[in-house]
TIVOKOL-622734 format. One line per 5 residues: number of its first residue (from 1); for each residue x, y, z of C-alpha. Coordinates in pm, 1 decimal. Layout:
residues N
NUM	X,Y,Z | ...
This chain:
residues 568
1	-1036.3,1860.8,-1774.6 | -1180.5,1678.3,-2076.5 | -1141.0,1303.3,-2078.0 | -1031.8,1317.0,-2442.9 | -725.2,1507.5,-2317.2
6	-669.3,1328.1,-1985.3 | -407.8,1051.7,-1966.7 | -624.3,793.1,-1790.2 | -541.6,438.8,-1911.9 | -808.3,237.4,-1729.0
11	-803.9,-142.4,-1734.2 | -1099.7,-378.7,-1758.9 | -908.6,-687.8,-1644.9 | -767.1,-730.1,-1295.1 | -384.5,-730.6,-1311.0
16	-245.4,-1068.7,-1202.9 | 23.7,-907.5,-984.6 | -227.8,-715.5,-771.4 | -317.5,-902.1,-450.6 | -528.2,-644.5,-264.9
21	-811.1,-404.1,-344.4 | -608.8,-83.1,-339.3 | -335.7,-224.8,-564.3 | -591.2,-358.3,-814.2 | -789.8,-36.2,-825.7
26	-488.3,193.7,-843.6 | -378.4,6.5,-1154.7 | -725.5,-40.4,-1305.8 | -829.2,321.6,-1247.5 | -514.4,451.6,-1416.4
31	-367.7,608.1,-1100.0 | -25.1,448.4,-1137.6 | 188.5,201.8,-1332.7 | 464.3,-31.2,-1213.4 | 819.6,45.9,-1326.8
36	999.3,-219.1,-1118.1 | 925.1,-422.9,-805.2 | 813.7,-172.2,-541.6 | 867.6,127.3,-774.0 | 570.1,307.3,-933.2
41	492.3,588.1,-1177.2 | 205.3,811.4,-1064.5 | -27.1,916.5,-1345.7 | -233.9,1238.4,-1349.8 | -530.2,1116.4,-1142.6
46	-308.1,943.9,-886.2 | -74.7,1240.5,-862.1 | -366.3,1477.9,-797.1 | -475.2,1256.6,-505.1 | -121.3,1250.2,-365.0
51	-96.7,1629.4,-384.8 | -429.9,1670.3,-205.3 | -315.2,1442.0,74.8 | 12.3,1634.1,92.8 | -177.6,1963.4,114.5
56	-390.7,1835.4,403.2 | -75.5,1721.0,582.0 | 97.3,2053.3,510.1 | -197.1,2259.0,636.4 | -219.8,2067.3,962.8
61	155.9,2069.0,1021.3 | 168.0,2444.6,963.9 | -132.0,2486.6,1192.7 | 60.5,2300.6,1465.2 | 352.5,2542.4,1433.4
66	587.2,2323.2,1228.7 | 800.9,2477.6,952.5 | 864.2,2313.1,616.7 | 1211.9,2253.4,475.7 | 1353.8,2020.3,210.4
71	1647.5,1793.6,283.9 | 1874.6,1611.8,37.3 | 1781.6,1254.7,-52.9 | 2152.9,1166.1,-58.6 | 2304.2,1128.8,289.7
76	2678.2,1088.1,365.6 | 2760.3,776.3,567.6 | 2936.0,976.3,840.6 | 2605.6,1097.6,985.1 | 2456.3,749.6,1014.0
81	2781.4,609.3,1149.1 | 2770.8,868.5,1427.3 | 2424.7,748.1,1528.2 | 2512.3,381.0,1476.6 | 2243.3,325.3,1214.6
86	2475.2,268.5,917.3 | 2494.1,-92.2,1038.0 | 2150.5,-113.2,1201.9 | 1961.4,-57.1,876.6 | 2154.6,-341.2,715.6
91	2045.3,-449.3,365.6 | 1726.6,-239.5,382.6 | 1927.6,74.1,298.4 | 2033.0,168.8,-55.0 | 2407.1,240.3,-35.5
96	2650.2,364.2,-297.2 | 2992.3,525.7,-339.8 | 3058.0,846.3,-525.3 | 3345.6,887.0,-771.8 | 3579.2,958.4,-479.6
101	3487.5,627.7,-311.0 | 3297.6,801.6,-30.9 | 3001.1,613.1,115.8 | 2649.8,753.9,78.2 | 2295.8,624.0,104.4
106	1954.9,718.4,-29.7 | 1768.3,852.1,272.8 | 1548.6,589.8,442.8 | 1463.7,857.1,702.2 | 1625.3,1184.2,812.0
111	1677.8,1199.9,1190.0 | 2051.8,1248.7,1151.1 | 2026.7,1518.1,884.6 | 1777.9,1728.1,1080.5 | 1990.5,1689.3,1394.4
116	2297.4,1799.7,1197.9 | 2108.4,2110.5,1083.1 | 1989.5,2197.9,1432.9 | 2345.1,2214.5,1566.2 | 2336.2,2573.8,1434.8
121	2104.9,2664.0,1725.5 | 2304.7,2706.9,2043.8 | 2077.1,2889.8,2287.8 | 1770.6,2783.7,2486.7 | 1605.4,3094.4,2340.7
126	1609.7,2924.4,1998.8 | 1397.9,2632.5,2121.3 | 1153.3,2467.2,2080.5 | 1145.5,2409.2,1705.2 | 954.2,2165.6,1484.6
131	1073.2,2121.8,1126.1 | 924.7,1894.1,859.2 | 956.2,1794.9,496.6 | 755.8,1600.0,238.4 | 1000.4,1395.8,38.0
136	1070.4,1061.6,-128.5 | 1231.9,796.1,92.1 | 1411.4,479.3,-16.3 | 1424.0,137.3,147.7 | 1534.6,-180.5,-26.1
141	1247.3,-398.2,90.3 | 1324.6,-767.5,77.3 | 976.5,-841.2,-51.4 | 788.3,-541.4,-192.7 | 417.8,-622.7,-194.2
146	64.7,-489.7,-184.7 | 141.3,-208.7,-427.5 | 235.8,107.4,-239.0 | 165.3,-45.9,103.4 | 519.4,-189.4,105.5
151	730.8,-34.6,-168.4 | 1096.5,53.0,-214.9 | 1035.4,419.3,-295.0 | 767.5,613.6,-112.0 | 663.9,967.0,-23.4
156	684.4,1052.4,343.3 | 618.2,1350.1,562.5 | 878.2,1342.8,834.7 | 892.6,1601.4,1111.1 | 1136.5,1647.7,1399.0
161	1095.7,1842.9,1721.0 | 1377.6,1988.4,1930.0 | 1311.8,2089.4,2290.7 | 1510.1,2188.4,2596.2 | 1372.2,1907.6,2815.4
166	1137.5,1609.9,2833.6 | 846.2,1825.9,2941.8 | 889.5,2025.2,2622.1 | 905.3,1704.1,2418.8 | 579.2,1588.5,2574.7
171	414.1,1910.9,2456.4 | 555.5,1874.9,2102.7 | 455.3,1508.2,2091.4 | 98.5,1593.1,2191.3 | 83.1,1867.5,1928.3
176	185.1,1620.0,1660.0 | -56.2,1357.3,1791.3 | -344.5,1602.4,1761.2 | -228.4,1717.6,1417.2 | -218.8,1356.0,1298.8
181	-573.0,1297.1,1421.1 | -692.5,1598.4,1223.3 | -506.5,1478.4,912.5 | -658.8,1130.2,920.3 | -1002.9,1268.5,1002.4
186	-986.1,1498.5,700.2 | -875.9,1208.9,480.7 | -1188.8,1017.1,579.4 | -1007.1,728.0,749.9 | -1118.3,500.1,1031.2
191	-807.1,464.7,1244.7 | -669.2,401.4,1592.8 | -362.8,540.7,1768.1 | -183.4,248.5,1933.7 | 124.2,195.2,2147.8
196	413.8,74.2,1934.7 | 770.1,-49.9,1937.9 | 1023.5,213.8,1835.9 | 1238.3,-28.1,1634.7 | 1544.3,110.6,1455.1
201	1435.4,469.5,1534.7 | 1498.1,414.5,1904.4 | 1368.3,636.3,2179.2 | 1151.2,618.4,2488.1 | 796.6,594.5,2356.4
206	610.0,578.0,2028.2 | 257.3,559.9,1889.9 | 139.8,426.6,1556.6 | -168.5,540.0,1370.4 | -335.7,231.0,1230.2
211	-606.3,221.7,966.4 | -828.4,-77.0,1036.8 | -809.8,-316.8,742.4 | -816.0,-692.7,688.6 | -512.6,-670.5,458.9
216	-299.2,-481.4,709.5 | 43.8,-629.3,772.1 | 37.0,-519.0,1135.5 | -163.5,-682.5,1411.2 | -323.4,-465.0,1677.7
221	-438.9,-572.2,2021.7 | -749.9,-381.6,2130.4 | -925.0,-407.0,2464.0 | -1297.8,-462.0,2438.5 | -1357.4,-270.0,2765.1
226	-1107.4,18.2,2784.1 | -899.9,230.1,2545.8 | -590.9,7.1,2559.1 | -453.8,-38.3,2207.3 | -108.8,-158.6,2105.1
231	75.6,-307.4,1814.0 | 114.1,-679.1,1883.7 | 491.9,-623.4,1865.2 | 461.9,-428.5,2189.5 | 128.2,-540.6,2335.2
236	120.7,-692.6,2680.4 | -135.1,-909.5,2853.3 | -170.7,-1043.8,3202.9 | -16.3,-1390.3,3234.6 | -264.0,-1675.8,3243.0
241	-239.8,-1785.8,3605.1 | -407.2,-2118.4,3678.3 | -462.6,-2266.1,4021.8 | -136.8,-2419.1,4142.7 | -146.7,-2798.7,4155.7
246	51.5,-3016.1,4400.4 | 386.8,-3093.2,4244.1 | 428.2,-3444.2,4105.8 | 760.4,-3624.1,4058.0 | 950.8,-3537.1,3741.2
251	941.8,-3830.7,3501.7 | 1106.5,-3899.9,3165.5 | 868.3,-4056.1,2912.8 | 954.8,-4219.1,2580.7 | 794.4,-4025.4,2293.2
256	936.6,-4189.6,1978.7 | 890.7,-3976.5,1667.3 | 683.3,-3719.7,1856.7 | 831.1,-3373.1,1800.6 | 570.9,-3101.2,1742.1
261	317.0,-2961.0,1987.3 | 36.5,-3106.2,1773.0 | 192.5,-3452.3,1787.3 | 249.5,-3420.0,2161.8 | -114.2,-3318.0,2217.7
266	-229.4,-3635.8,2046.3 | 31.0,-3854.3,2221.3 | -45.3,-3731.5,2573.7 | -414.0,-3661.6,2514.7 | -393.1,-3314.4,2665.6
271	-407.1,-2948.0,2562.5 | -124.7,-2718.2,2437.8 | -127.3,-2506.6,2754.4 | 14.6,-2805.9,2941.8 | 340.7,-2783.2,2747.0
276	634.2,-2544.1,2755.5 | 840.5,-2531.1,2439.4 | 1204.9,-2429.3,2414.4 | 1329.3,-2242.5,2106.5 | 1698.0,-2194.8,2032.6
281	1832.7,-1867.9,1888.2 | 2174.8,-1726.1,1813.0 | 2259.5,-1363.7,1892.2 | 2607.0,-1225.6,1823.3 | 2773.0,-1561.3,1884.1
286	2563.2,-1643.8,2191.6 | 2317.8,-1932.6,2212.2 | 1991.4,-1810.6,2364.6 | 1711.3,-2046.5,2466.4 | 1361.2,-1902.5,2500.8
291	1073.1,-2080.4,2674.9 | 704.8,-2006.9,2622.5 | 387.9,-2202.5,2685.3 | 302.5,-2455.0,2415.7 | 17.1,-2253.0,2267.4
296	218.3,-1928.1,2261.5 | 450.7,-1769.5,2006.0 | 774.8,-1592.6,2091.7 | 745.3,-1217.8,2034.6 | 1080.2,-1160.0,1865.1
301	1051.1,-780.3,1890.4 | 1026.7,-806.1,2269.2 | 1317.9,-1049.5,2263.6 | 1528.5,-812.0,2051.9 | 1461.0,-531.3,2299.1
306	1554.6,-750.2,2596.3 | 1877.0,-863.4,2428.5 | 1950.1,-509.5,2301.2 | 2030.5,-640.0,1955.7 | 1898.5,-579.4,1603.9
311	1664.0,-784.2,1389.6 | 1961.8,-892.7,1180.2 | 2145.0,-1017.6,1492.7 | 1865.5,-1253.9,1599.2 | 1844.2,-1585.3,1413.7
316	1688.5,-1924.5,1472.9 | 1963.2,-2179.3,1540.5 | 2053.4,-2420.4,1261.6 | 1983.1,-2790.6,1313.1 | 2346.8,-2884.6,1377.7
321	2374.8,-2621.9,1652.7 | 2047.3,-2741.8,1809.1 | 2185.1,-3096.1,1816.7 | 2507.3,-2968.7,1974.3 | 2342.4,-2773.9,2259.7
326	2065.5,-3027.0,2332.3 | 2237.2,-3356.5,2250.7 | 1922.6,-3452.6,2061.8 | 1748.8,-3414.3,1728.6 | 1530.0,-3108.6,1663.9
331	1198.6,-3132.5,1847.5 | 1322.0,-3249.8,2187.4 | 1480.6,-2931.9,2332.3 | 1417.7,-2851.1,2696.9 | 1573.8,-2643.3,2976.8
336	1716.2,-2929.0,3189.5 | 2080.2,-2989.5,3097.5 | 2066.8,-2749.4,2804.5 | 2405.4,-2612.8,2693.0 | 2285.3,-2258.0,2620.4
341	2458.7,-1935.4,2717.6 | 2133.1,-1797.5,2853.6 | 1780.7,-1923.3,2911.3 | 1499.8,-1667.1,2897.4 | 1170.2,-1789.4,3039.8
346	838.4,-1622.8,2968.8 | 674.1,-1518.4,3294.9 | 366.9,-1730.6,3218.8 | 574.8,-2051.1,3235.4 | 660.2,-1979.3,3600.0
351	289.7,-2005.3,3692.4 | 242.6,-2346.6,3528.4 | 224.5,-2675.8,3719.4 | 331.9,-3027.4,3622.7 | 386.4,-2944.9,3258.2
356	560.0,-3126.0,2972.7 | 899.5,-3023.1,2830.8 | 1161.4,-3163.5,2598.1 | 1419.5,-3391.7,2764.3 | 1720.1,-3304.6,2541.6
361	1719.6,-3669.0,2439.8 | 1587.7,-3790.6,2107.2 | 1250.8,-3960.1,2150.6 | 1193.4,-3845.7,2511.6 | 1007.8,-3576.9,2706.2
366	975.2,-3491.1,3072.5 | 632.6,-3481.3,3236.3 | 548.3,-3302.5,3563.7 | 812.6,-3032.4,3522.1 | 788.3,-2733.4,3756.1
371	975.3,-2405.2,3735.7 | 1208.7,-2341.4,4027.7 | 1224.5,-2704.3,4134.9 | 1347.7,-2866.2,3811.5 | 1504.5,-2573.8,3629.2
376	1548.6,-2196.5,3640.4 | 1599.3,-1931.7,3375.6 | 1868.8,-1668.1,3364.5 | 1589.2,-1416.3,3308.7 | 1211.9,-1424.9,3351.6
381	1039.2,-1173.6,3126.2 | 739.0,-1109.5,2901.9 | 850.6,-1258.6,2568.8 | 518.9,-1395.5,2443.3 | 297.8,-1264.6,2167.9
386	-50.6,-1166.5,2285.7 | -342.7,-1368.9,2154.4 | -714.8,-1324.2,2099.2 | -893.5,-1336.9,2434.3 | -592.0,-1250.1,2651.4
391	-652.0,-1037.0,2961.0 | -586.8,-662.8,2931.2 | -307.7,-531.8,3155.7 | -492.9,-205.0,3204.3 | -845.8,-304.4,3302.2
396	-874.7,-684.0,3302.9 | -1099.0,-690.4,2997.5 | -1044.9,-921.1,2701.7 | -817.6,-836.5,2409.6 | -912.6,-879.3,2047.0
401	-651.7,-889.3,1771.2 | -723.6,-705.2,1445.7 | -526.2,-615.9,1135.1 | -422.8,-263.7,1044.8 | -221.4,-56.9,799.6
406	33.0,175.2,960.2 | -5.8,522.6,809.1 | 173.9,726.3,1074.1 | 426.1,678.7,1353.7 | 537.1,929.5,1615.4
411	837.9,881.4,1845.7 | 978.2,1033.8,2161.8 | 1340.3,997.6,2057.7 | 1491.6,1171.9,2357.8 | 1863.5,1239.1,2324.2
416	1969.9,938.9,2113.0 | 2054.5,1144.6,1803.0 | 2132.3,1479.6,1961.7 | 2386.5,1313.5,2189.5 | 2546.6,1119.6,1904.2
421	2566.1,1419.0,1669.5 | 2636.3,1689.4,1927.4 | 2316.5,1894.4,1904.9 | 2348.7,2099.1,2225.1 | 2236.6,2433.1,2363.6
426	2331.3,2666.2,2649.1 | 2072.6,2736.4,2918.1 | 2017.8,3072.9,3090.5 | 2312.9,2999.7,3320.8 | 2549.5,2914.0,3038.4
431	2532.8,2541.3,3113.0 | 2543.9,2303.5,2816.8 | 2260.4,2052.3,2759.2 | 2162.7,1806.2,2487.7 | 1847.5,1881.4,2289.1
436	1553.0,1646.7,2345.3 | 1403.9,1521.8,2019.8 | 1087.1,1376.9,1871.2 | 1027.2,1224.0,1527.0 | 696.3,1213.1,1340.9
441	633.6,1028.9,1013.5 | 337.2,989.7,777.8 | 327.9,769.7,466.4 | 157.5,974.9,194.6 | 130.2,683.9,-50.4
446	3.6,454.0,221.8 | -272.0,699.3,311.7 | -381.5,689.0,-51.6 | -393.8,307.6,-52.3 | -559.5,294.7,290.8
451	-834.9,532.0,176.6 | -910.7,298.8,-114.8 | -910.3,-8.6,111.3 | -1176.3,155.7,329.1 | -1363.4,337.7,50.6
456	-1438.3,111.1,-244.9 | -1694.9,-134.4,-375.8 | -1726.1,-388.5,-656.3 | -1744.1,-103.6,-909.8 | -1433.0,85.1,-805.8
461	-1302.4,360.3,-578.5 | -1524.9,587.4,-367.7 | -1305.7,889.8,-297.0 | -1385.4,1112.0,2.1 | -1441.9,1462.2,-133.8
466	-1131.8,1608.9,33.2 | -888.9,1385.7,-158.3 | -1079.3,1308.5,-478.4 | -881.5,1388.4,-795.8 | -1188.7,1577.6,-922.2
471	-1512.6,1650.2,-742.1 | -1752.0,1617.1,-1035.8 | -1774.1,1432.2,-1365.5 | -2019.9,1548.5,-1629.4 | -2138.9,1263.9,-1853.4
476	-2347.4,1331.9,-2167.0 | -2532.4,1008.3,-2244.1 | -2534.5,1073.5,-2618.4 | -2267.5,1316.5,-2732.0 | -2416.4,1314.7,-3082.2
481	-2735.0,1474.6,-2947.9 | -2680.7,1850.7,-2983.0 | -2905.9,1930.6,-2684.2 | -2716.9,1694.5,-2451.9 | -2376.9,1797.9,-2584.4
486	-2456.5,2169.6,-2546.7 | -2600.3,2125.5,-2194.9 | -2297.5,1921.1,-2086.8 | -2059.6,2188.5,-2222.8 | -2251.6,2465.3,-2047.3
491	-2251.6,2282.5,-1713.1 | -1882.6,2195.5,-1747.5 | -1784.3,2554.6,-1830.0 | -1998.4,2698.2,-1549.7 | -1845.2,2465.5,-1290.6
496	-1492.2,2538.9,-1415.4 | -1546.9,2912.3,-1400.9 | -1671.7,2883.8,-1042.7 | -1376.7,2689.3,-907.6 | -1531.1,2342.7,-905.9
501	-1288.9,2064.0,-999.5 | -1468.2,1892.0,-1284.1 | -1417.1,1636.4,-1560.6 | -1615.1,1627.0,-1883.8 | -1649.3,1284.6,-2043.7
506	-1649.1,1403.4,-2404.2 | -1531.9,1067.2,-2541.3 | -1714.3,895.9,-2826.3 | -1811.4,600.4,-2610.0 | -2130.5,423.7,-2507.1
511	-2301.2,557.5,-2194.5 | -2236.2,228.4,-2012.0 | -1860.7,261.3,-2066.2 | -1866.2,618.9,-1937.5 | -2064.5,522.8,-1626.7
516	-1831.2,230.8,-1550.1 | -1523.8,452.7,-1577.9 | -1681.8,722.4,-1360.2 | -1747.7,463.0,-1088.1 | -1405.0,302.2,-1131.8
521	-1207.6,622.9,-1084.2 | -1433.6,717.4,-792.5 | -1542.7,1074.4,-870.5 | -1781.3,1172.6,-584.2 | -2050.4,1343.4,-795.4
526	-2173.9,1240.9,-1140.6 | -2388.2,1474.2,-1347.4 | -2566.6,1271.5,-1615.1 | -2695.6,1474.7,-1908.5 | -2957.7,1259.0,-2080.6
531	-3295.6,1285.4,-2252.8 | -3436.3,1509.9,-1979.1 | -3192.4,1780.8,-2088.8 | -3452.6,1897.2,-2340.0 | -3676.9,1968.3,-2040.1
536	-3394.8,2152.4,-1860.9 | -3314.7,1870.3,-1615.4 | -3007.1,1656.8,-1542.4 | -2944.5,1373.9,-1295.4 | -2695.9,1433.4,-1011.2
541	-2577.8,1111.7,-847.8 | -2357.5,1067.8,-540.4 | -2097.8,792.8,-579.7 | -2084.8,719.2,-205.8 | -2454.5,661.3,-140.3
546	-2587.6,593.1,-489.5 | -2861.0,851.7,-431.8 | -2966.1,1055.9,-733.6 | -3189.4,1357.1,-788.2 | -3305.5,1554.4,-1090.7
551	-3177.4,1911.4,-1081.7 | -3265.0,2200.1,-1309.1 | -2967.7,2292.7,-1528.4 | -2971.5,2647.9,-1396.9 | -2947.8,2519.8,-1038.3
556	-2669.0,2265.1,-1089.0 | -2390.7,2500.4,-979.5 | -2552.3,2590.4,-647.4 | -2655.7,2232.2,-577.3 | -2309.4,2088.9,-646.8
561	-2122.5,2358.3,-453.9 | -2344.7,2279.4,-156.7 | -2268.8,1906.0,-186.3 | -1893.4,1966.3,-218.3 | -1882.9,2197.2,83.7
566	-2090.2,1955.0,292.1 | -1860.9,1659.8,212.1 | -1533.8,1850.3,268.3
């Protein structure tokens, strides 16, 4: 492709709306343009990258025995009502009515549709099966951000396995896990597979594939000693158990105007791990109090799972409700005398001694509180968010917390959807059973952004060869020089004829502009045709390493094919 023909509107200035590297470079390099918040147009270079990622995904899915189909983007409400997700998705789902006033949505995911299709299979002989599609999904994100990292329209590969039992699901799950590893390896990503919460998808077990990145919206707990890795939403740590101190008498202390943990630390001259704070939530009309140590945060995902509710059901209590259940202003809540429907206590609080709590009286706190003697919870559970330096539940090592971008998520769904939608089969004895399902998703757009986050520098993108829009760019330094122009044309034509994906920068621009654009759009190999062309030599430079060598014009094809094959 000649750059004079390519639609490649590069930008010199950094767009004000772009907060992260991948968003900035995808706009600057002419890969995409914004149409609306969280909705993007993919331009030729960007679309070529997307198709290459899709092809890698397709090859590995096919290799794992999955079969490709294409489902409708429009889903009738009846299917999601059968599974219960018509309400679970809440405002995140695009809903509409057709001309007959029937409810539909734009597919946020397709578990129900695939399950509906698989009802056609009725015998154990028809199983197992793994089907997949690569298709646009729609979610009405409350706050689209970071370009395609969190958008309202995105391309997803979603696959679904159907087995006769849990042992079969385990085998399908492992197949998909291995396929995902090969996909991310081929895309040149540094990633980790981590334990995850299943969220609205439901099911028994799930793993996320996280690309390590400072801008990642997810936090990952990693053990420094063993292979334990989990999304912080699910991560567990051993409770911090200090030596038990002799119990002192409970005492109410006046703390006028002292509400926050920081203020209490200064007032009492102690540390935050000597406090237990009480937070008030509402869930489906119930008032739920949750206690954690003063230096901890409540893990609301764990709390949602314990309460068996949805994210939309769980809300922090308003100030007037807090005053009603505590009898005090906000900042003085505690478990003694609290008018809550349930009190959930983090397990770590039960190991504390002589700690400080709110007294449910404005301007007062209790000191020397002890669990069991002074108060009890309706439930003791792990509801805390893990922190840097916590103790690993697997080996006793220390946990570190890093940021990551989720690019894939695989679930052991079990029978949640097959039961709800009636996907059943007959075994060899004619007995009816429910199919056991798995679900496996990959964000194609997110992979593209994640690659850029991990493969870029101050000059632009550094595409891995396997996903680069083109492998080579030929740049004549002076297009007006007939020797350079002729050599560049010859090299370009030779590479094209031999199946090398190549660009020719035939624009009437200064050499510096051409070099900057070549670096910006991230083409892995640059062939510079300059003054040495008259001596039969050109410079071949690798974008990734910056290394360059002079190569005889007649040997350029062989040299470049070798480089491309080595990098693939």
